[in-house]
N, C-alpha and C positions, 0 to 999 in steps of 0.2 A: 473435517480436520481443520486441526491448529498451522498455522503457517508464522512466519519471519521472516522480517527480512530488513535491513540495513539499507538504509536508501539515502541516497543525496541531492542536495541540489531544494533541499526545503530549510527554510527559513525565517517565515511569519505561518501563520494560521490562516490565512490567504495556501499557501500550501499543503496547509492540514485538508481543507475540506475538499479541494481538487483535487487527494487521490483520496481520499473517504470517497465522495463522492463518484471518482470511476470506476473504484473496487463497486463500492452499491448498483452502480445504472450494472454490470453485466453480472454480476449476485446479487442484488436486493437483499436474501436473509443473508448476508454478512452482515459478521458484530469485525470492527472496521480501533483499532486503535494505535491511531499516532502518539509516540516519544516525542516531539518535539529537537527535544534541550538532544536527544540521546541520534535521531536519523532511524529509530528504528517503530515498523511499521508490525500490526501485529495483525493478523486475520483470522477470524473463525471462517471458513469456506468450502465448501462440499468441491469446488473447483485447487484443480490443480494448482502445485508447488510452481512451474512455467507459464500456466495463464494467468494466472494473478498480478506473478512478475511481469509480463506484457504487457498486460492491464499499463500498472505505476510506469512501465518506461514508455508507453504509447502516450501516457500523461504527461509527458516532459518533463521526470524523477530517473536517474541512475539507481538502480540496483545492485549496488555491491555484489562481487561475490563470498561466498563462505557461507 
């Protein structure tokens, strides 16, 4: 499944690596694309949208509603 999140608090490439690593820890097969300029994170994963959002939140970033 493909998921799209708008994520607040990402300001640098370190944030990109942190979000990507957190998502791939819970799903090593996940394909993660982070667009730092727009704050959009796209994930191809078998996990649910809510599960992935929780991982991003636990990594210290805010998943915006919508």
